N, C-alpha and C positions, 0 to 999 in steps of 0.2 A: 154155483147152483142157484138158479132162478127160485124167487119165493112168490107165493100170491100176494095179490092186491091187498087181501085182509090181513096177511101177516105184515106186509110194509106198513099198512095203517096202523098197526099195533106198537110199531117202532116209536122211539123216543125223539121228539123234535128238538132240535137246537138251534138258535139263531146263528146263521153264517156269520163269521168274524167280520164281514162287511158290515153288517147291521150293528153288530156290538160296537165295533170303532165309531161308525156314525152316531149311534145314539149317546154313546160317551162324550164325543166331541160336541154334539148338539146341546147336552145338557151342561156343558162348560164352555159356552160361547165366548166368555169373557177371558179365556186363558188359552195358551199353546201349550202343547207336550209334545216331547220326543218320542220315538218308538218304544224305548225301554219304559217309559212312564204309562203308556198306553197299555202296553202289554201287561205290565206290572198289575195294573188297576183291573184289566179283563180277567186276568189269570193269576192271582195273588200266590196260590199254593203250587203253581205249576212249573215244571222244570225244563220241559221239551221245547225250549226257544227255537232251536234250528227250524223245527217244522212249523212252529207258528210264525216265524219271521217270513217264510216262504208265502204263508196265506195272508200275513200282515202286508208284506210288499204288492201282492196282487190286488188287495182290497184299496189300498191307497191310491194304486194307480186308477182304478175304477172310479174311486169317489172323486179324485181330482179331475179326471176326464169329464164326469157328470156335473162339474161344478159344484159340489157339495161341500168341499173342503179347500183349504190354500195351504201351500208349503212355503216355507222360507228357510234359508240358511242363515243362522244366526251365530255370531262369534261370542262364545261365553269363556269362562275361565279354563274349561276342558278344551278349548278350540273351536272349531266350526261345527255346529251341530244342526240338524234338520229338524225343526219344529212343525207342528200340524196343528191346524184349528178350523173350526167348522166356519163357514162363509155366513 
C-alpha cells in the first residue's frame, strides 16, 4: 500500500551498509579487516548474518569498483582469508 510523501519523511533514516562499511574502513585506514570483523563491528548484537552478508557483498563490490577500498587474499593460520582496507 503506497504512503504519502509526508509519511515517508517521518520514517527513520539509517545509513546504508555501504556507508557504514566505508566510514569504518576510512576511520581505520592503518588496518585491514575480514568480513566477519567488519560485520561484528557494525552490528555487535546482531545475529542475522546471512542477510547482512548479501548486503555486505554488494557494498564491497561497489566500494571496490569505485576505488574506495582494496581487497587482498592473505594467508593466515586459519587459511586464506579476504581482507579489506580503505585506499
